[in-house]
C-alpha positions as CSV (number, residue, x, y, z in Angstrom):
1,X,5.2,8.1,-2.0
2,X,3.6,11.0,-3.3
3,X,1.8,9.2,-6.0
4,X,-1.3,7.7,-4.3
5,X,-3.2,10.6,-4.6
6,X,-1.6,11.0,-8.0
7,X,-3.2,9.7,-11.6
8,X,-5.6,6.8,-12.6
9,X,-8.0,7.2,-9.6
10,X,-10.7,6.1,-12.1
11,X,-11.6,3.5,-14.5
12,X,-14.8,1.4,-15.8
13,X,-15.7,-2.2,-15.9
14,X,-18.6,-3.1,-18.3
15,X,-20.3,-6.2,-19.3
16,X,-18.2,-6.4,-22.5
17,X,-15.2,-5.6,-21.0
18,X,-15.9,-8.1,-18.6
19,X,-16.3,-10.6,-21.1
20,X,-13.6,-10.0,-23.5
21,X,-11.2,-10.6,-20.3
22,X,-12.7,-13.4,-19.9
23,X,-11.0,-15.3,-22.4
24,X,-7.6,-15.2,-21.3
25,X,-8.8,-16.3,-17.8
26,X,-10.6,-18.3,-16.3
27,X,-12.9,-16.2,-13.6
28,X,-15.1,-18.3,-11.1
29,X,-18.8,-18.5,-11.9
30,X,-20.0,-17.0,-8.0
31,X,-18.0,-13.9,-8.8
32,X,-20.1,-11.0,-8.6
33,X,-19.2,-8.9,-11.9
34,X,-18.9,-5.2,-10.2
35,X,-19.8,-2.6,-13.2
36,X,-19.5,0.8,-13.6
37,X,-17.0,3.4,-12.1
38,X,-14.0,1.8,-10.3
39,X,-12.2,4.0,-7.6
40,X,-9.6,3.5,-4.6
41,X,-11.3,1.3,-1.9
42,X,-13.8,-0.5,-4.4
43,X,-13.7,-4.1,-6.0
44,X,-12.7,-5.0,-9.3
45,X,-11.4,-7.9,-11.3
46,X,-8.1,-8.6,-11.6
47,X,-5.9,-11.3,-13.9
48,X,-3.2,-13.4,-12.2
49,X,-1.3,-16.9,-12.3
50,X,-3.3,-19.7,-11.6
51,X,-2.2,-21.9,-9.1
52,X,-0.5,-25.1,-9.9
53,X,-1.5,-24.0,-13.4
54,X,2.0,-23.2,-15.1
55,X,0.1,-21.4,-18.4
56,X,-3.0,-20.2,-17.2
57,X,-4.5,-17.6,-15.7
58,X,-7.0,-17.2,-13.2
59,X,-9.7,-14.0,-12.3
60,X,-10.4,-12.7,-9.0
61,X,-11.8,-9.7,-7.0
62,X,-9.4,-7.2,-5.3
63,X,-9.9,-3.9,-3.7
64,X,-8.5,-0.7,-5.5
65,X,-5.2,0.6,-3.3
66,X,-3.1,-1.2,-1.4
67,X,-2.9,0.3,2.3
68,X,1.2,-0.6,3.2
69,X,1.0,1.5,6.4
70,X,-1.9,2.2,9.1
71,X,-1.3,6.2,9.0
72,X,-0.8,6.6,4.9
73,X,-3.3,6.9,2.2
74,X,-4.2,3.9,0.1
75,X,-1.0,3.5,-2.4
76,X,-3.4,3.0,-6.1
77,X,-0.3,3.9,-8.3
78,X,3.5,2.9,-8.6
79,X,6.0,4.1,-11.2
80,X,7.0,1.4,-13.5
81,X,10.1,3.2,-13.7
82,X,10.8,2.5,-10.2
83,X,8.6,0.0,-9.0
84,X,11.0,-3.3,-10.0
85,X,14.2,-1.7,-7.5
86,X,11.6,-0.5,-4.9
87,X,12.0,-1.7,-1.4
88,X,8.3,-1.4,-1.0
89,X,6.7,-2.4,-4.5
90,X,10.4,-4.2,-6.1
91,X,9.1,-7.5,-3.8
92,X,5.3,-7.7,-5.8
93,X,6.5,-6.8,-8.8
94,X,8.8,-9.9,-8.5
95,X,6.5,-12.3,-7.2
96,X,2.7,-11.0,-7.3
97,X,2.0,-9.0,-10.9
98,X,-1.3,-8.9,-12.4
99,X,-3.4,-7.1,-15.1
100,X,-6.5,-5.0,-14.2
101,X,-8.7,-5.2,-17.5
102,X,-11.5,-2.3,-17.7
103,X,-13.0,-0.4,-20.8
104,X,-11.6,2.5,-20.0
105,X,-9.8,5.0,-17.6
106,X,-9.9,8.5,-16.5
107,X,-8.0,11.5,-16.3
108,X,-8.5,15.0,-15.5
109,X,-7.0,18.3,-17.5
110,X,-5.6,21.2,-16.1
111,X,-9.4,22.6,-15.9
112,X,-10.3,19.7,-13.9
113,X,-12.6,18.5,-17.0
114,X,-12.6,14.5,-16.5
115,X,-11.6,13.1,-20.0
116,X,-12.2,9.2,-20.8
117,X,-9.5,7.0,-22.6
118,X,-10.2,3.7,-24.2
119,X,-8.5,1.5,-27.0
120,X,-9.9,2.0,-30.5
121,X,-11.7,-1.0,-31.4
122,X,-11.2,-2.6,-28.3
123,X,-14.0,-3.1,-25.6
124,X,-11.3,-3.6,-22.7
125,X,-7.7,-2.4,-22.1
126,X,-5.5,-3.7,-19.7
127,X,-3.2,-2.1,-17.3
128,X,-0.1,-4.1,-15.7
129,X,-0.1,-3.9,-12.2
130,X,0.5,-6.4,-8.9
131,X,-1.8,-7.6,-6.1
132,X,-1.4,-8.2,-2.6
133,X,-3.0,-8.5,0.5
134,X,-6.0,-8.6,-1.5
135,X,-5.4,-5.1,-2.8
136,X,-4.0,-4.3,-6.4
137,X,-1.6,-1.3,-7.3
138,X,-1.7,0.4,-11.3
139,X,1.7,0.9,-12.7
140,X,1.9,4.0,-14.5
141,X,4.3,5.4,-17.1
142,X,5.3,8.6,-18.9
143,X,2.5,9.8,-21.0
144,X,2.3,9.1,-25.3
145,X,1.4,11.7,-27.3
146,X,-2.6,10.5,-27.3
147,X,-2.2,11.5,-23.5
148,X,0.5,14.0,-22.9
149,X,-1.9,17.2,-23.0
150,X,-4.6,15.3,-20.5
151,X,-1.6,14.8,-18.4
152,X,1.9,13.4,-18.2
153,X,1.7,10.0,-16.8
154,X,-1.2,7.1,-17.9
155,X,-1.4,3.6,-16.7
156,X,1.2,1.3,-18.1
157,X,-1.4,-0.3,-21.2
158,X,-0.4,-3.7,-22.1
159,X,-1.5,-5.5,-25.3
160,X,-3.8,-8.4,-25.3
161,X,-1.2,-10.6,-26.3
162,X,1.3,-9.2,-23.5
163,X,-1.1,-9.9,-20.6
164,X,0.5,-13.7,-20.0
165,X,4.1,-13.2,-20.4
166,X,3.5,-10.0,-17.7
167,X,2.0,-12.1,-15.1
168,X,4.4,-15.2,-15.9
169,X,7.3,-14.3,-17.4
170,X,9.3,-12.0,-15.2
171,X,12.1,-11.3,-18.0
172,X,9.5,-10.1,-20.1
173,X,7.0,-8.3,-17.8
174,X,10.5,-6.5,-16.7
175,X,10.8,-5.7,-20.8
176,X,7.5,-4.6,-20.7
177,X,8.3,-1.8,-18.3
178,X,10.1,0.2,-20.9
179,X,7.3,0.2,-23.7
180,X,5.3,3.5,-24.6
181,X,1.1,1.9,-24.4
182,X,-1.3,1.8,-27.6
183,X,-2.3,5.2,-28.4
184,X,-6.2,6.3,-26.5
185,X,-8.9,7.5,-28.0
186,X,-9.8,10.1,-25.5
187,X,-13.0,12.0,-25.0
188,X,-15.1,14.2,-22.4
189,X,-15.8,11.2,-20.0
190,X,-19.8,13.2,-20.0
191,X,-20.1,10.6,-22.8
192,X,-19.4,7.6,-20.9
193,X,-22.0,7.0,-19.0
194,X,-21.2,3.1,-17.8
195,X,-24.0,0.7,-19.0
196,X,-25.2,-1.6,-16.1
197,X,-27.6,-3.9,-18.0
């Protein structure tokens, strides 16, 4: 389980990303919006299947990183290539799939420079994962051409029209783990200060 301290350990949520995600899922009005940088151990919005509504999604807050064993660090990532067959992750891949919205995610270069990665012409991107015990794990995959020079892995980013099938349709979700994520726009994170107001 070496990936817990690996990549995709920080992302960002903005009001624009929250608003875009709210068009896909019913988000209770009493949820306080966590904005700014999200890092392991903090709460963020996750989209999951709505109970008793077979075609609907709901939003809830969950903690970034799963403490699956008391003497192990938080598990923040799982490899999409092996998650379905993993004894640890497999049951949650089958029953607890979720999507984590964000305005962007961050990767670090070998020189320790933090780089923001976002979808072109969209205020939100959707990362595939699962949620369990009030915590979520983000799936990672091989980096595409836009990320490869920064890091060899990246989150499994879904298109908006893939969000509901990922959560609701196991067969479709299995196929999605083999897809290459969309290209990202990257730039030094110096320019990615969270806008809180």
